[in-house]
C-alpha positions in Angstrom: 101.7 104.5 185.0 97.9 104.9 185.2 95.8 101.8 184.1 94.3 101.7 180.5 90.5 102.5 181.0 88.2 100.5 179.1 85.1 102.3 178.0 83.8 99.9 175.2 84.2 102.8 172.6 88.1 104.2 172.6 90.3 101.2 172.9 93.2 101.3 170.7 95.3 98.4 169.3 98.3 99.7 170.7 96.4 99.7 174.3 95.5 96.1 173.5 99.3 95.3 172.9 100.0 97.0 176.1 97.6 95.1 177.9 98.8 91.9 176.4 102.5 92.4 177.7 100.9 92.7 181.1 99.6 96.6 181.3 97.2 97.0 184.2 93.6 97.9 183.1 90.5 98.9 184.8 86.9 100.1 183.9 86.1 103.7 182.8 83.9 105.0 185.8 81.3 106.6 183.3 80.8 102.8 181.7 79.0 101.3 184.6 75.6 102.9 184.0 75.4 101.4 180.8 76.6 98.1 182.0 74.2 98.2 184.8 70.9 99.6 182.4 71.3 96.6 180.4 72.0 94.0 183.0 68.5 95.7 184.2 66.9 94.6 181.5 67.7 90.9 181.7 66.4 91.1 185.4 63.2 92.7 184.2 62.5 90.0 181.9 63.4 87.4 184.5 60.8 88.8 186.9 58.2 89.5 184.4 58.5 85.6 183.3 58.9 86.6 179.8 60.8 83.8 177.4 63.8 85.5 175.4 66.5 83.6 173.6 70.0 83.7 175.1 68.5 84.6 178.7 66.1 81.6 179.6 66.3 79.1 176.3 68.5 76.9 174.9 71.0 77.6 172.4 71.6 77.2 168.6 69.3 74.6 167.2 67.9 74.3 170.7 66.4 77.8 170.9 63.1 76.4 171.3 63.9 75.0 174.8 62.8 76.9 177.4 64.5 76.8 180.8 62.9 77.1 184.3 64.3 80.0 186.5 66.0 77.4 188.7 68.1 75.7 186.5 69.4 79.2 184.7 73.0 79.3 186.6 73.5 75.8 185.5 72.5 76.5 182.1 75.5 79.1 181.8 77.9 76.6 183.7 76.9 73.9 181.2 77.5 75.8 178.2 80.9 77.1 179.2 81.5 73.3 180.0 80.3 71.7 176.6 82.0 74.7 174.8 85.2 74.0 176.2 86.6 71.6 173.9 89.0 73.4 171.8 92.3 71.6 170.4 95.6 72.2 169.6 98.5 74.2 171.0 97.8 76.5 173.6 97.4 80.3 172.4 100.4 82.4 173.8 100.1 84.2 177.0 100.2 87.8 175.1 97.6 86.5 172.5 95.1 85.4 175.4 95.6 88.7 177.4 94.6 90.5 174.4 91.7 88.2 173.9 90.5 89.0 177.2 90.6 92.8 176.9 89.1 92.8 173.7 86.1 90.5 175.4 86.1 92.7 178.5 85.9 95.8 176.3 82.9 94.7 174.0 81.1 93.8 177.4 81.5 97.2 178.9 80.2 98.8 175.6 76.4 97.9 177.7 74.9 95.8 175.0 75.2 92.7 176.6 73.5 92.4 179.7 76.1 90.7 181.6 76.8 91.1 185.6 79.1 93.5 186.3 80.8 91.0 188.6 81.7 88.9 185.7 83.8 92.0 184.1 85.2 92.5 187.1 86.6 89.1 187.3 88.2 89.5 183.9 90.1 92.9 184.7 91.1 91.4 188.0 92.5 88.1 186.2 94.2 90.5 183.8 95.7 92.7 186.8 96.6 89.5 188.5 98.1 88.0 185.6 96.0 85.1 186.2 95.8 83.8 182.2 93.6 80.9 181.3 95.2 78.0 179.2 93.5 78.5 175.7 93.6 75.7 173.0 94.1 77.3 169.9 91.7 75.3 167.6 88.2 75.2 167.5 86.5 78.6 166.4 84.7 78.7 163.1 84.5 82.6 163.4 80.6 82.8 163.6 78.5 82.3 166.9 81.9 84.1 167.8 84.8 82.4 169.1 82.8 79.8 170.9 85.6 77.1 171.8 88.2 79.4 172.9 86.5 81.8 174.9 84.7 78.9 176.6 88.1 78.2 178.0 88.5 81.4 179.2 85.3 81.8 180.8 86.1 78.3 182.4 88.8 80.0 184.1 86.3 82.5 185.7 84.2 80.4 187.3 87.3 78.7 188.6 87.6 75.5 186.5 90.0 74.7 183.8 93.7 75.5 183.7 95.3 78.7 183.8 99.7 79.2 183.3 101.8 78.8 186.3 105.1 79.6 186.8 106.2 76.1 185.5 103.3 75.7 183.0 99.7 75.1 183.5 97.8 74.6 186.6 94.6 74.0 187.8 92.6 77.3 188.4 91.6 76.5 191.7 95.2 76.3 192.8 96.3 79.8 191.3 92.9 81.0 192.9 93.9 79.9 196.3 97.5 81.4 196.1 96.1 84.6 195.2 93.3 84.7 198.0 90.8 85.2 195.1 87.5 83.3 194.4 85.6 82.2 191.2 82.8 84.3 189.7 78.9 82.9 190.1 77.3 82.8 186.8 73.5 83.9 186.3 70.9 84.5 183.1 72.8 85.4 180.1 76.4 85.6 181.5 78.0 82.5 179.9 76.6 83.2 176.6 77.9 86.9 176.7 81.3 85.5 177.8 81.6 83.2 174.7 79.7 85.0 171.9 82.3 87.1 169.9 85.2 87.7 167.9 87.6 88.1 170.6 90.1 85.6 169.4 90.1 86.9 166.1 90.9 90.3 167.3 93.5 89.1 169.2 95.4 87.7 166.5 94.8 90.6 164.3 96.4 92.9 167.2 99.3 90.4 167.2 99.3 91.1 163.0 98.8 94.7 163.4 101.8 95.1 166.1 104.7 93.1 163.8 103.5 94.9 160.2 103.5 98.3 161.7 107.2 97.8 161.7 107.7 95.3 159.0 105.9 97.6 156.4 108.3 100.7 156.7 111.2 98.4 157.2 110.6 96.4 153.9 111.0 100.0 152.0 114.1 100.4 153.9 115.4 96.7 153.3 114.3 97.2 149.6 116.9 100.8 149.5 119.8 98.2 151.1 119.3 96.1 147.8 118.9 99.1 145.6 122.4 100.3 146.9 124.2 96.7 146.9 122.6 96.7 143.3 123.2 100.5 142.4 120.0 101.0 141.3 118.4 104.1 139.7 116.3 106.3 142.1 114.5 107.8 139.0 111.3 105.9 139.5 110.8 107.3 142.8 110.1 111.0 141.2 107.3 112.3 142.7 106.1 113.5 139.1 105.4 109.9 138.3 103.5 109.3 141.4 101.3 112.3 141.2 100.5 110.7 137.6 98.9 108.0 139.4 97.9 109.0 142.7 97.2 106.1 144.9 98.1 107.0 148.4 100.2 103.7 149.6 102.5 104.2 146.1 102.9 107.7 146.5 104.1 107.4 150.4 106.5 104.7 149.7 108.1 106.7 146.9 108.2 109.3 149.1 110.2 107.3 152.0 112.7 105.7 149.6 113.5 109.5 148.3 113.7 110.5 151.6 115.8 107.2 152.9 118.2 108.0 149.5 118.9 111.6 149.6 122.2 111.3 150.6 123.4 108.0 149.1 127.1 108.5 147.7 126.5 104.9 146.0 123.6 105.9 143.7 125.2 109.5 143.2 128.2 107.8 141.8 126.0 105.6 139.5 123.9 108.5 138.4 125.1 108.6 134.7 125.7 104.9 134.2 124.6 103.4 130.9 121.9 101.3 132.6 118.5 102.2 131.0 116.0 100.7 133.5 116.1 98.4 136.6 114.2 95.2 137.0 110.5 95.4 138.2 111.3 93.9 141.5 113.5 97.6 141.8 111.7 99.8 139.7 107.9 99.0 140.7 108.8 98.7 144.5 106.1 101.6 145.0 103.5 100.2 143.2 104.0 96.8 144.8 104.7 97.9 148.5 102.3 100.6 148.2 99.6 98.4 147.4 100.1 96.3 150.4 100.3 99.3 152.6 97.0 100.3 151.5 95.8 96.8 152.2 97.3 97.1 155.5 95.5 100.4 156.6 92.2 98.7 155.7 93.1 96.1 157.6 93.7 98.3 160.9 90.6 100.5 160.0 88.5 97.2 160.2 90.1 96.2 163.5 89.8 99.3 165.2 86.4 99.4 164.7 85.8 95.7 165.5 87.9 96.0 169.1 85.1 98.8 170.1 82.0 96.8 169.3 79.5 94.7 170.9 79.7 91.4 169.1 77.4 88.8 171.0 74.0 87.7 170.7 71.5 88.6 171.7 72.2 92.2 172.0 70.0 94.2 174.6 69.3 98.3 174.0 67.8 99.3 177.1 64.2 101.4 176.8 62.8 101.9 180.2 59.8 103.7 178.5 58.9 100.3 176.8 60.7 97.4 179.0 60.4 93.7 177.6 61.3 91.7 174.5 61.7 94.8 172.2 64.4 95.6 174.3 66.4 92.1 173.1 67.4 92.0 169.5 68.4 88.5 168.1 71.1 89.3 165.4 74.4 88.3 164.0 77.3 90.7 164.8 79.3 87.8 166.3 79.8 86.7 162.5 83.4 87.3 161.6 83.2 87.7 157.9 84.6 91.2 157.9 87.9 89.9 160.0 88.0 86.8 157.9 88.1 89.0 154.5 90.4 91.3 155.8 92.8 88.9 157.0 92.7 86.7 153.8 93.3 89.9 151.8 96.2 90.9 154.1 97.5 87.2 153.6 97.5 87.6 149.9 99.2 91.2 150.4 102.3 90.1 152.3 102.9 87.1 149.8 103.3 89.6 147.1 105.7 91.8 149.6 107.7 88.8 150.3 107.7 87.6 146.5 108.9 90.8 145.6 111.7 90.7 148.2 112.7 87.4 146.9 113.2 88.4 143.4 115.5 91.3 144.6 117.5 88.4 146.2 117.8 86.8 143.0 119.1 89.9 141.2 121.7 90.5 143.9 123.5 86.9 143.9 123.2 86.5 140.0 126.5 87.4 138.7 125.0 87.8 135.3 122.5 90.7 136.5 124.8 92.5 139.0 128.8 93.5 139.3 128.7 91.4 142.6 130.8 87.8 142.8 128.5 85.1 142.2 126.3 84.4 145.4 128.4 86.9 147.0 131.0 84.0 148.1 134.3 85.4 148.7 135.5 82.5 146.9 133.5 81.3 144.6 133.2 77.4 143.4 135.1 76.7 146.5 132.3 78.5 148.5 128.8 78.6 148.2 128.3 82.2 149.8 124.7 83.1 150.5 123.4 80.5 147.6 121.5 78.9 150.2 120.1 81.9 151.9 118.3 82.3 148.8 116.6 78.5 148.9 115.6 79.4 152.3 113.7 82.5 151.2 112.2 80.9 148.3 111.2 78.1 150.8 109.6 80.4 153.5 107.5 82.0 150.0 106.1 78.8 149.2 104.9 78.5 153.0 103.4 81.8 152.2 102.0 80.6 148.6 99.9 78.0 150.6 98.6 80.5 153.1 97.7 83.2 150.4 94.6 81.3 149.6 91.5 82.7 151.4 90.3 80.4 154.4 87.1 82.2 154.5 86.0 80.5 151.2 85.1 77.6 152.9 82.1 77.4 155.3 80.4 74.2 156.8 76.7 74.2 158.5 76.7 73.3 162.0 74.4 73.4 165.2 71.9 71.1 163.1 71.7 73.7 160.2 71.0 76.6 162.6 74.7 78.2 161.8 74.5 77.3 158.1 77.0 79.8 157.2 80.5 80.9 159.1 83.3 82.9 158.4 86.3 80.4 159.4 87.9 84.0 160.6 89.7 82.8 163.3 91.4 80.1 161.0 92.0 83.1 158.5 93.1 85.2 161.4 95.9 82.7 162.7 97.1 81.8 158.8 97.7 85.6 158.9 99.9 85.5 162.1 101.9 82.3 160.8 102.4 84.5 157.2 103.6 87.5 159.1 106.2 85.5 160.5 107.4 83.9 157.2 107.6 87.5 155.9 110.0 88.5 158.6 112.3 85.7 157.4 112.0 86.6 153.9 113.2 89.9 154.2 115.7 88.9 156.8 117.1 86.8 154.0 117.0 89.8 151.8 118.6 92.1 154.3 121.5 90.0 155.3 122.2 89.4 151.6 121.9 92.9 150.5 124.4 94.0 153.5 126.7 91.5 151.8 126.6 93.0 149.0 127.4 96.6 150.7 130.7 94.9 151.6 131.9 95.7 147.9 130.8 99.4 147.8 133.7 101.8 147.2 131.7 104.8 148.7 129.1 105.2 151.5 125.1 104.4 151.2 122.6 106.4 152.6 122.3 107.1 156.2 119.2 105.2 157.1 120.6 102.3 155.3 124.0 102.5 156.9 122.3 102.5 160.6 120.5 99.4 159.2 123.7 97.6 157.9 125.2 98.3 161.6 122.7 96.9 163.3 122.8 93.8 161.2 126.4 93.4 161.5 126.0 93.9 165.4 124.4 90.2 165.2 125.7 88.9 161.4 129.0 89.7 160.6 130.2 89.4 157.1 131.4 86.2 155.2 134.7 85.4 155.6 134.3 82.0 154.5 131.1 79.5 154.4 129.3 79.2 157.8 125.6 78.2 159.0 123.5 81.5 159.1 120.4 79.7 160.3 120.1 81.2 163.8 121.4 84.8 162.2 118.6 84.6 159.8 116.0 83.8 162.6 117.5 86.4 164.8 117.3 89.3 162.3 113.5 88.5 161.5 113.0 88.9 165.1 114.5 92.2 165.3 112.8 93.2 162.5 109.1 92.3 164.0 109.7 93.6 167.5 110.1 97.2 166.3 113.3 97.6 168.1 115.3 98.2 165.0 113.1 100.5 163.5 112.8 102.7 166.5 116.7 103.3 166.7 117.3 103.9 163.4 114.4 106.8 163.2 116.1 107.9 166.6 118.8 108.3 165.1 118.5 109.3 161.2 114.9 110.9 161.3 111.5 109.4 161.3 110.2 107.7 158.1 107.2 109.1 156.2 103.9 107.4 157.6 
C-alpha cells in the first residue's frame, strides 16, 4: 500500500487513525516549496538583523529579550528541555503517533518557517516506529500543547525516551539501533514543534474513531431492547420526523425503521393494548439524534483543525516586501474551539448513556415488563442481571462528573502574558475517558437486552439477530448466577473497535448514515 501523503490541507481523521496504528507516511511533493518559502523568510530576517518574536527573542513573558545570533540554536534546545516537564501516565503509542502526524501536517502547511530537516525527522520517526514517551498531563490548551509536544521534540533531538520492545529506553539507544542521528535545530524550529493543538487533536481522533462505531451501534442496541421489551415502532413513523425535521432525529428514526422492518416480535405485538412506551423507548430519535448532531459538529471542527497552522508566530511569505510584515504574532494555538467541542460531546454522550441506563431499568423490572425479575432464571435464589444494572449506573455516575465542562476553568500563566487558556487538552482527554464509559454502559444494556430475547417466542429483526449472535459468541445466556465482569469489558471493547458493526453491516446491509 502506498504511503499516506501529508500536504497540510487534505489529511483526514481516518488517515490519522491508520497512521496511529503504524501506516507509513510521506510529505506530498508539491508541499516542499511552501515549507522552503516560509523558511526563507526566517533566514532573511536573520540575515538582515531584524528582531522578530519567536525567531530571535525570548518566549512568553520573556518576549522583550533579544537573543544573539550565536545563541539561537541553544535557545531552541533550551526551550524544549525546559518545557519537557509533563507528568502523569504516558500517552498511548497510537495517540502519540497521531499527535506526531498532526504536528507534521500542520508544519507542512507552510506557515511555520521550520527547517525541512525537522519535518523529515518526524516522518522518519513515524516510518521507523520511533515513538517518544510522552507524559499526558501538562498542556493548558493554549500556547499549544507545550509540555507534551516538548517530550516529542526532545526525542527528535536525540534526548528523552522512546518506546522500546519492553518499555521506555533512552532515545540515543534507539537511534544507534536504527542507524539514525538526531536533528539539529535552528531559529524558530523548537517553537514550531511545540506550539500547536496536536495533542488535543490526537485525543479527538481517538474519540471520533470510537464514536463512529458507537453511535450507530447505540441505535441498534436500542432496537435489541425494543425487541426484548416488545415496544411499538410507531414513534419512528417518518411523518412524525418530517413534522420536526432535525437531521439527526430523522436519521435515527430511519435507522431504527430499517433495522426493525422484518421483526417478527414487533409484528406479533402490533395490536396489543399498550398505548405508549416509556420515553426511553419512544424518544430514542429525539435523544440519540441530538447526540448524533453534536458528534457531526465535533467531526467538522476536527477536520478543519487537523489541516490548520496552529503555531505562533505564523509566516506568510511576500517576496515583493520581505521583512517583519511577513511574520504575524497571533493566537491560532488557542484550543478553545476544541475544548468547547469536547465538553459539548462529553455532555451529549452522557445523555446517550443515561437513556441507555433507563432502558435497562425498564427491562429488568417485572412491573414494567413481562419478563422475570432481573431476568434471573430462579428469582430470589438468584440475582440475575440485577448488578449489571448497578454497574451501568456506576459508569453513568463517572460520566456525570465528566459532563461538567473543563473549559469553564482558566488560569493566567507566564507572568500574565498568557492570561486566558482553554484547558482543551483536559477537556479532550476527559472525553476519551467518557467515551470508554459509554461503551461500558451500552455493553450492559446489550447484554441485558440479549438476555431478554431468550424469552422470545418468535424471531427478532435480522440486524438484531446478527448482533445477538455476536454477543452470544462471548457471553452465553444465564443458566444461573455467574460473574459477568470480563464479559461486560469484552463486549464494550468489541462495540468500540468497529469490528462488530462491520460484520453486521456486511451480513445484513449497511445502516443509513
